[in-house]
C-alpha positions as CSV (number, residue, x, y, z in Angstrom):
1,M,0.0,0.1,0.0
2,R,0.9,3.7,-0.4
3,A,1.4,5.7,2.6
4,A,2.9,9.1,3.9
5,V,6.0,8.0,6.0
6,L,7.8,10.4,8.3
7,K,11.3,9.4,8.6
8,S,13.0,12.4,10.4
9,L,11.9,15.4,12.0
10,D,14.1,17.5,9.8
11,E,12.6,16.2,6.6
12,P,9.1,16.2,4.9
13,F,6.9,13.1,4.4
14,A,8.3,10.4,1.9
15,I,5.3,9.0,0.0
16,A,6.1,5.4,-0.6
17,D,5.0,1.8,-0.9
18,V,5.2,0.0,2.4
19,P,3.8,-3.5,3.4
20,A,0.0,-3.6,4.2
21,P,-0.7,-4.0,7.8
22,E,-1.3,-7.7,9.0
23,M,-4.3,-8.6,11.1
24,R,-4.2,-10.6,14.4
25,T,-6.9,-11.6,16.8
26,G,-8.4,-8.5,18.4
27,E,-7.6,-6.3,15.4
28,V,-9.4,-4.8,12.5
29,I,-8.0,-3.7,9.1
30,V,-9.7,-0.5,7.8
31,D,-9.4,1.0,4.2
32,V,-9.0,4.9,5.0
33,V,-11.1,7.1,3.2
34,A,-10.5,10.3,5.0
35,A,-7.9,11.4,7.7
36,P,-7.8,14.7,9.3
37,V,-4.6,16.9,9.5
38,L,-4.8,18.8,13.0
39,S,-3.9,22.5,12.7
40,Y,-0.5,21.8,15.0
41,A,0.3,18.7,13.1
42,N,3.3,20.6,11.9
43,E,4.6,21.2,15.4
44,V,4.4,17.4,16.0
45,F,6.3,16.4,12.9
46,N,9.1,19.0,13.3
47,G,9.6,18.3,17.1
48,A,8.3,21.7,18.4
49,R,5.8,20.0,20.4
50,R,8.3,17.1,21.7
51,Y,5.9,14.3,21.2
52,P,7.6,11.0,22.4
53,I,7.2,9.3,18.8
54,E,9.5,6.8,17.4
55,L,10.5,7.0,13.8
56,P,9.9,6.1,11.0
57,I,6.1,6.2,11.4
58,I,3.1,6.7,9.3
59,P,1.5,9.4,11.4
60,G,-2.1,10.7,11.7
61,C,-4.7,11.0,14.4
62,G,-8.2,9.2,13.7
63,A,-9.8,8.4,10.6
64,I,-13.1,7.6,8.7
65,G,-13.0,4.4,6.5
66,R,-14.5,1.0,5.8
67,V,-13.9,-2.4,7.2
68,R,-11.7,-4.4,5.0
69,T,-11.5,-7.5,7.4
70,S,-12.0,-8.2,11.2
71,G,-11.0,-10.9,13.4
72,P,-12.9,-13.6,15.4
73,D,-13.7,-11.7,18.3
74,A,-15.8,-8.8,16.3
75,T,-19.6,-10.1,16.4
76,H,-21.0,-7.1,14.8
77,L,-18.5,-5.5,12.3
78,K,-19.0,-6.4,8.5
79,V,-17.0,-5.9,5.6
80,G,-17.7,-2.5,4.2
81,D,-18.9,-1.1,7.4
82,W,-18.3,2.6,7.9
83,V,-16.2,3.3,11.1
84,F,-14.5,5.9,12.8
85,C,-11.0,4.8,13.8
86,D,-10.6,6.1,17.4
87,P,-7.0,7.0,17.8
88,T,-7.3,6.5,21.6
89,V,-5.8,3.1,22.2
90,R,-5.9,1.6,25.9
91,S,-3.8,-1.3,27.1
92,R,-6.0,-4.4,27.8
93,D,-4.1,-5.8,30.9
94,D,-5.0,-3.1,33.6
95,A,-8.6,-2.0,33.8
96,L,-7.9,0.3,36.6
97,M,-4.9,2.1,35.2
98,P,-4.6,1.3,31.4
99,D,-1.7,2.9,29.6
100,I,-3.1,5.2,26.9
101,V,-1.5,6.1,23.4
102,L,-2.9,8.2,20.6
103,Q,-2.2,5.9,17.7
104,G,0.0,7.3,15.1
105,W,0.4,10.5,17.3
106,S,1.7,10.5,20.7
107,A,2.4,8.4,23.9
108,R,2.9,8.7,27.5
109,G,5.2,6.9,29.9
110,D,7.0,3.6,29.5
111,G,4.0,1.6,29.1
112,G,2.5,4.0,26.7
113,L,5.7,3.7,24.5
114,R,5.6,-0.1,24.6
115,L,2.0,0.2,23.3
116,Q,3.0,2.5,20.6
117,R,5.5,0.4,19.5
118,Y,3.1,-2.2,18.5
119,Y,0.0,0.0,17.4
120,H,2.3,2.2,15.8
121,D,1.1,3.5,12.5
122,G,-1.7,6.0,12.0
123,P,-4.2,6.6,9.1
124,F,-2.0,8.5,6.6
125,G,-1.9,5.5,4.4
126,E,-4.3,3.5,2.3
127,Q,-4.9,1.1,5.2
128,V,-4.6,1.1,9.1
129,R,-4.9,-1.7,11.6
130,V,-6.7,-0.8,14.9
131,P,-7.9,-2.7,18.0
132,T,-11.2,-4.2,17.5
133,E,-12.9,-1.7,20.0
134,N,-11.4,1.3,18.1
135,A,-13.2,0.5,14.9
136,V,-16.5,2.2,15.8
137,R,-19.6,1.8,13.4
138,I,-21.1,5.1,12.5
139,G,-23.8,3.8,10.2
140,D,-24.2,4.2,6.4
141,I,-22.8,7.6,5.2
142,E,-22.5,9.1,1.5
143,P,-18.7,8.6,0.5
144,E,-18.6,12.4,-0.4
145,R,-19.3,13.3,3.3
146,A,-16.5,11.2,4.7
147,S,-14.3,14.0,5.1
148,R,-16.8,16.1,6.9
149,W,-17.2,13.1,9.4
150,C,-13.4,13.7,10.2
151,A,-14.7,16.4,12.6
152,L,-15.3,13.8,15.1
153,T,-11.5,13.7,15.9
154,V,-12.0,17.3,17.0
155,M,-15.6,17.2,18.5
156,L,-14.9,14.2,20.7
157,V,-12.3,15.9,22.6
158,P,-14.6,18.5,24.4
159,Y,-17.5,16.0,24.3
160,G,-15.2,13.8,26.7
161,G,-14.8,16.7,28.9
162,L,-18.4,17.5,28.8
163,L,-19.2,13.9,29.7
164,A,-16.9,13.8,32.3
165,A,-18.4,16.9,33.9
166,S,-21.9,15.3,33.7
167,F,-23.1,18.2,31.9
168,Q,-26.8,18.6,31.8
169,A,-29.2,20.1,29.4
170,G,-30.3,23.6,30.6
171,E,-27.0,24.3,32.5
172,T,-24.7,27.4,31.6
173,L,-21.1,26.3,30.5
174,L,-18.0,28.7,29.9
175,V,-15.7,27.4,27.4
176,S,-12.2,28.7,28.2
177,G,-10.5,29.0,24.9
178,A,-13.8,29.3,22.8
179,T,-12.1,31.0,19.9
180,G,-9.8,28.2,19.2
181,N,-10.2,25.0,17.2
182,F,-11.4,22.5,20.1
183,G,-13.0,25.4,22.0
184,S,-15.4,26.5,19.1
185,A,-16.2,22.8,18.5
186,C,-17.0,22.6,22.4
187,V,-19.6,25.6,21.8
188,A,-21.3,23.5,19.2
189,V,-21.3,20.4,21.0
190,A,-22.6,21.9,24.1
191,L,-25.5,23.5,22.5
192,A,-26.3,20.3,20.7
193,M,-26.5,18.6,24.3
194,G,-29.1,21.3,25.3
195,A,-26.9,23.8,27.0
196,G,-29.1,26.7,28.2
197,C,-26.2,29.2,27.6
198,V,-22.6,29.0,26.6
199,V,-20.3,31.8,27.8
200,A,-17.6,32.2,25.0
201,P,-14.6,34.4,26.1
202,G,-11.7,35.3,24.0
203,R,-9.6,38.1,22.1
204,N,-10.5,37.3,18.8
205,E,-13.3,39.4,18.0
206,R,-13.9,38.1,14.4
207,V,-14.4,34.7,15.9
208,L,-16.5,35.8,18.6
209,A,-18.8,37.5,16.1
210,D,-18.9,34.4,14.0
211,L,-20.0,32.3,17.1
212,E,-22.9,34.7,17.9
213,R,-23.9,34.5,14.0
214,R,-23.8,30.8,13.8
215,F,-25.5,30.0,17.1
216,G,-27.6,32.8,18.1
217,E,-28.7,34.2,21.7
218,R,-27.6,31.0,23.5
219,V,-23.9,32.1,23.0
220,R,-22.8,34.9,25.1
221,T,-19.3,36.3,23.9
222,V,-16.8,38.2,26.3
223,R,-14.0,40.1,24.8
224,I,-11.2,39.6,27.4
225,S,-8.4,42.2,28.1
226,G,-5.9,40.1,29.9
227,N,-6.8,41.5,33.5
228,E,-7.6,38.4,35.5
229,E,-10.2,39.9,37.9
230,E,-11.8,42.1,35.3
231,D,-12.1,39.4,32.7
232,R,-13.8,37.0,35.4
233,E,-16.3,39.8,36.4
234,R,-17.2,40.3,32.7
235,M,-17.6,36.3,32.3
236,R,-20.0,36.2,35.2
237,Q,-21.9,39.2,34.0
238,A,-22.3,37.8,30.6
239,A,-24.2,34.6,32.0
240,P,-28.0,34.6,32.3
241,G,-27.3,33.1,35.8
242,A,-24.6,31.2,37.8
243,I,-22.0,29.5,35.6
244,D,-22.5,25.7,36.3
245,C,-19.4,24.3,34.6
246,V,-16.1,25.6,33.1
247,L,-14.2,23.5,30.5
248,D,-10.6,24.7,29.9
249,L,-9.3,24.1,26.4
250,L,-6.5,26.7,26.1
251,P,-3.5,26.0,24.1
252,P,0.1,25.6,25.6
253,S,0.9,29.3,24.8
254,A,-1.7,30.6,27.1
255,P,-0.7,32.2,30.4
256,T,-2.1,30.5,33.6
257,T,-3.7,33.7,34.5
258,A,-6.1,33.3,31.6
259,V,-7.1,29.9,32.9
260,R,-7.6,31.0,36.3
261,A,-9.7,33.9,35.4
262,A,-12.1,31.5,33.6
263,L,-12.2,28.8,36.1
264,M,-12.9,30.8,39.3
265,A,-15.9,32.2,37.6
266,V,-17.7,29.0,38.1
267,R,-20.4,29.0,40.8
268,P,-20.2,27.4,44.3
269,Y,-20.7,23.7,44.0
270,G,-19.8,24.0,40.3
271,R,-17.3,21.8,38.3
272,V,-14.4,22.6,36.3
273,V,-12.6,20.2,33.7
274,L,-9.1,20.7,32.6
275,M,-8.4,19.7,29.0
276,G,-6.0,22.2,27.5
277,G,-2.1,22.4,27.1
278,V,-1.1,25.5,29.6
279,G,1.9,24.3,31.1
280,M,3.0,21.6,28.9
281,L,5.9,23.7,27.6
282,G,7.1,24.8,30.9
283,G,6.2,28.1,32.8
284,E,4.1,28.8,35.7
285,G,1.8,26.1,37.4
286,L,-2.0,26.8,37.8
287,D,-2.4,28.2,41.5
288,L,-6.0,27.8,42.7
289,P,-6.8,29.0,46.3
290,Y,-7.3,26.1,48.6
291,P,-10.0,28.2,50.8
292,W,-12.0,28.9,47.6
293,L,-11.9,25.3,46.4
294,M,-12.7,24.1,49.8
295,R,-15.4,26.4,51.1
296,N,-17.1,26.6,47.7
297,D,-17.3,22.7,47.4
298,I,-15.7,23.0,43.7
299,T,-14.8,20.0,41.7
300,V,-11.9,20.1,39.6
301,R,-10.7,17.3,37.4
302,G,-8.5,16.7,34.5
303,K,-9.6,14.8,31.4
304,W,-7.6,13.5,28.4
305,M,-9.7,12.7,25.2
306,C,-12.8,10.8,25.8
307,S,-14.3,7.4,27.1
308,P,-15.1,4.5,24.5
309,D,-18.8,5.1,24.6
310,A,-18.5,8.8,23.5
311,V,-18.0,7.8,19.7
312,P,-21.5,6.1,19.1
313,R,-23.2,8.8,21.3
314,M,-21.7,11.7,19.3
315,A,-22.6,9.8,16.1
316,A,-26.2,9.7,17.3
317,L,-26.0,13.4,18.0
318,I,-25.1,13.9,14.4
319,R,-27.5,11.7,12.9
320,S,-30.3,13.2,15.0
321,G,-29.7,16.7,13.3
322,L,-28.9,18.1,17.0
323,L,-25.0,18.6,15.8
324,S,-24.6,19.6,12.2
325,L,-21.5,18.9,10.2
326,D,-22.3,21.4,7.6
327,H,-20.4,24.2,9.8
328,I,-17.1,22.6,8.8
329,D,-15.4,24.1,6.0
330,V,-13.3,21.2,4.6
331,Q,-10.2,21.2,2.4
332,T,-9.2,17.7,0.9
333,F,-5.9,16.5,-0.4
334,S,-4.7,13.4,-1.8
335,L,-2.0,11.1,-0.3
336,D,0.5,12.3,-2.8
337,Q,-0.1,15.9,-1.4
338,A,0.6,15.1,2.4
339,N,3.2,17.5,2.8
340,E,1.0,20.2,1.3
341,A,-1.8,19.3,3.6
342,V,0.5,19.8,6.6
343,R,1.3,23.3,5.4
344,H,-2.4,24.0,4.7
345,A,-3.6,22.9,8.0
346,A,-1.2,25.2,9.8
347,A,-1.9,28.2,7.7
348,N,-5.7,27.7,7.8
349,A,-6.1,27.1,11.7
350,G,-9.2,28.0,13.3
351,P,-12.7,27.3,14.3
352,F,-14.7,25.0,11.9
353,K,-12.0,24.6,9.5
354,M,-10.5,21.1,8.5
355,T,-7.8,19.9,6.5
356,V,-8.4,16.2,5.3
357,I,-6.2,13.7,3.6
358,Q,-7.9,11.2,1.3
359,P,-5.6,8.1,0.9
360,R,-8.3,6.5,-1.6
361,S,-10.0,8.1,-4.2
362,A,-13.4,9.5,-3.0
363,P,-15.4,12.7,-4.1
364,T,-14.4,15.6,-1.9
365,G,-16.6,16.9,1.1
């Protein structure tokens, strides 16, 4: 099969013929129809993000494809089924503390690196091998819509945080980092789940205005200044009532003061979920006052990616019409154009924009 192979952090992809993956028990081979290129992929592939990947590698993070073959442990999958290839791979030998990798993307810890050496290659190729449980059926779709379904890769991240927070219909959510790629997706997902109001702070006035235009009065935007106390008060005033939950999706470049301004806007007995990248590249830690946490009975938790059941639940949101993929502006590239696709993703980052590689011939989305 043909694939985009990353051999060195100093070189572009080599588009090459490589051996097709071989299936073993507990695995599925998927013909990749569409694979998203995340906006920061260039930072992963040039080493700027310092992800622990071992080269050479066929990279990528999630994909939409069709089942080519499955093993004897698969009782529902059929050849030709449309599936989302969930990149979040968990080790199977410790139910309480599984090691986790993002297949074709990153790993953490020694156990994660061992797992990555086996589930090594991602979907920037014509086929990908995934664990059986990671080939999640999404139902029949039109082939030309496959690239739009790649939005699952982005939307599932905040959806995982909202499920972890036990977010309920009618509640008010504050999205810290709402003008970013994951943050804007969080706004859309929360509204699809029935949020009474989403408070969306940010500096980018163009994106804030676009959120208001897309989603109407249930989104309350806040133009922040960088003054922690003033911004916190503006966020509280923007909400129609108390802020029940805060989800942070700010990138590594954001200051901790911006995170704290949003988190401490939550009401007493409220919930806070941390999913962003602040601190990943060094810098100050997040200093939250002990008395505030204790006396206000605040729940703070971290969440990385999403639970396995999130994929079919999100697919149901999409199929019901509650969550529309038509918000996504998609630009597709062939496998031979993989290097161009990475450059395009970096240059065209932003809310509701997606760059997609189509390793196999399919109509554009």
